[in-house]
N, C-alpha and C positions, 0 to 999 in steps of 0.2 A: 504494500500500500504506500502511496506517496502522500506525505503530509502537505496539504495546501495552505493551511493556516492554523495557528494556535493562539487563542485569545484568552488572557487572564483579565478578569474584570469583576467589579462589585455589581451585584444585581441591584438595579435601580427600582424595579417594579415587578411584581408577579400579578398577572392578570388571569382571571378565571375565564376560560373559553367556553367550556360546557361541563357536564357532569363527569367527563372522562379525562379532560386535559386542561392544563394551564399554559400560559406563555411567560417565559422568563425574558426580561428585557434589560439591556444595558445600552442606553442611548443618552449618555451624559453630554455635557457641553463640548467635549473633545471631538465630537463627530465632525466638526468643521476643520479639524486638523488633518492634513493629508495622510499622515502615518498612523492615525488612530483607527482601530477597528472596533465595531460594536455589533450587537446582535439582538434579534427577537427569535426565540426558538420555542416551539411547542414541546411539552413534556407530559408524560402520563401523570395523573393525580397520584399523590402519595410520595412525591419526590422529597419533601421536607425542606426545600430551599425557600428562604425568605429574603425580602429586601434587606440589603446590607451585607448579605453573605458574599464571600469571594468565591468565584468559580473559574474553572478552566474549560473552554470549549475547544475541541480539536476537530478539524475537518480533514478527512482523508479521502482520496480518490481510490476506489477499489476496482 
């Protein structure tokens, strides 16, 4: 697998999508900086992640 990106960031907001999934968001004011990466990613309920938690998101091409 080839790693495309690895993003370490603080979760800014957790949104409820429906009864099965939430959306983890990291879209702080650094999004205007060219080298900054941010994300919105849907995850299954029961993840235990809260706003303020630090996470790492890895994207790999398979």
